[in-house]
N, C-alpha and C positions, 0 to 999 in steps of 0.2 A: 325196379321201378322204371315205367315207361315215362318218356318226356312228358306225355300227355296227362300222367298223373302226378308229376310234380309240379309245383309252383315254378313259373318261368320268369326271368327278369332279362332286362336288357340294360346295358350301361354303354353310354357313349363316351368319347374321349378315353378309352380304356388302355390305350398304348403306354401309359407313364402315370406317374403321380398318383393323385387321389383317385382318379379312375380305376387304375390298375388295382389299387389297394381296396376299391370299393367291390370291384369284381370279386376278389380273392375271398372277402368276407362274406358275399352272397353264396359263392360256391361252397364255403365251409359251412353255411347256414342251412346247405341242402338244395338250393335252388338250380334248376337248369338255367345257367348264365348264357346269354349271347352277349358278346363283346364287340363293339364297333369303334372303328378308328381309321384314318386315311391309309395307314400301313399295316397289312396283315402280320408282317415279319415281327414287329415289336409287340404281338400278342401271342406269340409261341408258347411263352410259359404259361399264359392263362389257358390256351388249349391243352397243355400236358395235365393241366389240372382238373379238365373237362369241360371247359368253356367252349362255346362255338363261335370262332372269329367272324365277323362281317367286315368286308371294306366298305367303308362309309365316310364320305366328306359332306358334312351337315350343310354345306353351302351349295350343294348339288342336288336338286330335287330327284334326278334320275337315280342317284345311289339311295337316297332315302327310300323311295318306292320299291327298288329292287329288294333292299334289305328288309322290308315289311313284307314284301311277298314271300320271302325265303322264310321268315319268322311264321308266317301264317300257314305256309305248307308244313312246316315241321311241328308246330305246337298249336296252331289254331289262333294264338294271341298271346299276350304276356300278362302277367299279374303285376309286375312291378317294373316301372320304366324310370331310370335315373339319367336325367338330362344334365351330364357334366361336360360334354366338349364345349371349350370355349378358349380364349386367349386375351391377352392384355394389349391393347394398342395405346402406346403413351406417346405424347408429344404435345406440342402447343396447338391447340385447336385451330389457329390460322394457318398453321404449316402443314397440316394432315389434308391431304386431298378428299374431297366428298366421296370418290370411289373406294378409298381406304376406309372412310367411316362406314360407308354401306356395307362393306365386307364385314367390319367388326360386328355391325347388327346382323348380317346374315348367319354368323357363325354363333353368335352369343345368344341371340333371341330367335329369329325367323326359323333358322334350321330345327330348333328344339320345337318350335310351334307347328312346324309342318310335320315332324315326326308324331308328335302328340295327336295331330287331327287323324293322322292315319290308323294309329293304334286305338284310338277312343272306341270306335263301334264295336270292337271285340270285347273292351272292358264293359260297356254298357251292355252288352247282350250278356255278360257274366253277372252283371248287377255287382261288381266289385274291383278293385284295381287301387294303385297307389302309385302317384306320379311324385318323384323327388326332384325337384329342380336345385341344382347347385348354383346359388347366387355367390355372394360375398358381403362381407363386412361392408365392401364398397358399394353394396345396393342401398346402404342406409346413410353413408357419409361420403366424404369427397377428400381428392387430395390433388395438388397442382399437377397439370401436365395429362391429368387422367380423364378429361372431359368426355371422349367418346366410351371410354372403358366404363366409366361410372354411369354414362347415359344408358348403356345397355343392361347393367345390372340393375339400375333403378327401374328401367322398363321390365325387366323380368321378374321383379318383385310384384309390381303392379298386376302384370299379365297373370302370375299365379295367384295372387288374391282374388281376382275375378273368376279365374277358373274354378278355384275352390268353391266358390258359391255355386257356380253353374253345374259343377259335378257331384255336388253333396248328394242330392236326390237320387242319384243312380248308384249311391254305395262307393264312391271313387274319391279317395282322399288326395290332396294335393299339400305337399311339404316342402318348405323352403329351407335351404341349408345355407347358412352364412358363415363360411370359414373365416378365421383371421388370417394371421401370417402362417403359412404351411411351408414346411421344408421340400420345396420343389425347385425346378428351373425357372419359375415365373420371374424372379428380381434379376436373373440374367438375361432373360429375354427383353424384359422392359429397359434395362440398362444399355444393353447393345443397341437396341431399336432408338433410343434416344440419342445415343452418341452418332448412330449412322444418319439419323434424320436432321437433328438439331443443335449440334455441337457448335456451329457458327450462325451467328445471325443475332436478332434482336433480344432473343430468348437465351442466348448462351449461359449467361450467369445462373439463371434459374435452373437450366438444364444441368449443369455441372453440379450444382448443389443437390439435384434431387439424384443424379446417378450415384453421386458419393453416398448419399443417404441410404439409397437402395441398395447398393452392394454392403453396406454396414448393417443393415436391417435383415438382409438375406443370407448373411455369413452362414456357412453350413453348420448345422447343429444347433442354432439358436432358436429356431422356430418349431411349430407342432408337426410332430411326424405324420404323414398322409395317413398311416395306419390307425392313427387315433379319429381321424375324421372318418374314416371308414366305420369305426366302431359306432359314431354317432348315426350314420345313415343306417347301419343294420339294426339300432335300436328304433329309429323312425319307421323302419320297414316292419319290424316286430310288433310294435306297439297295437294294442287293441284300439286305442284312440289316440292317434299321434298328435304332437303339437302342431300348430301351423308353422311355426319357425324354430330352428334350432341353431343359435349363434355359439360357435365353438372355435377353439384354437387361439393363439396368442394374440392378445390384445382385442378379439373381436367383442367380447361383452363390454369392454372398458371404452373403445371407441364409439361404439353405438350408443353407449349411455351417456357419453360426453356430449356428443352430439344432439341428442334430445334435451339434455338438462341445460347445456350452456346458452344454447341459442348461435345463431350465425356468426355474428361480430367476434365473440369470444372463442369460438371453434376455429374461426379463421386465423386468429392471432396464435392459438397453439399450434395448427398446422403449418403455417408459415414460419413460425419459429424454428421448426425442424428442418426448414429448408434454407436457413440462413448460412 
């Protein structure tokens, strides 16, 4: 079967974790899968499975434009876009430079937006498509020292909701995935960044508590395997009429539910009690 005859997908942030597992799932489901990340070498295993790796830093417009041009030349466009690239910037809001905060938004929101803008014309021309935006349970709730990270995920949720309404007349679905605690290196990255940035200073006590709690929470094997989140994405892609949101993974439904039902003050107390 030629590439043109097969459905085509693009997964960003595919060098590790959920992105890699989502790519494997879509390959197994018969898609021709383009995979994108900053480093090609970490996607060699996906290439061996039949994926086509693309070097892409989603914070760089030139990288995004080059990748879209390559996809257009090879396949004309894509049927499924999985906006997975992202990272967690944690630290006291006061101590994080505005340039760092902007970069968090560039990766977690604006990169996805730029990529989506460039891929949409081909989707509209086909009258079909599915955009899967990987948010987080953190897009519906919040934790101490995560102000900029949570801001990007809350923004991604609102952006996705508006996009869903705008694209519905063109036969394009927009789906939000809200993972809970997943067995990846996210916790290690958060903890090491906190220590490097804010181990001393006015927030040191809170930082120490959050680092300790993060390491305990993300201890290897305690959380949901990335492959199970890939299954959720696979179901969302295959569904005739997908749900607008899929919350899955350890604590996702619980914490999102608590945030809705308890109100701000009670939720604050519960969250802060975990950082004592």
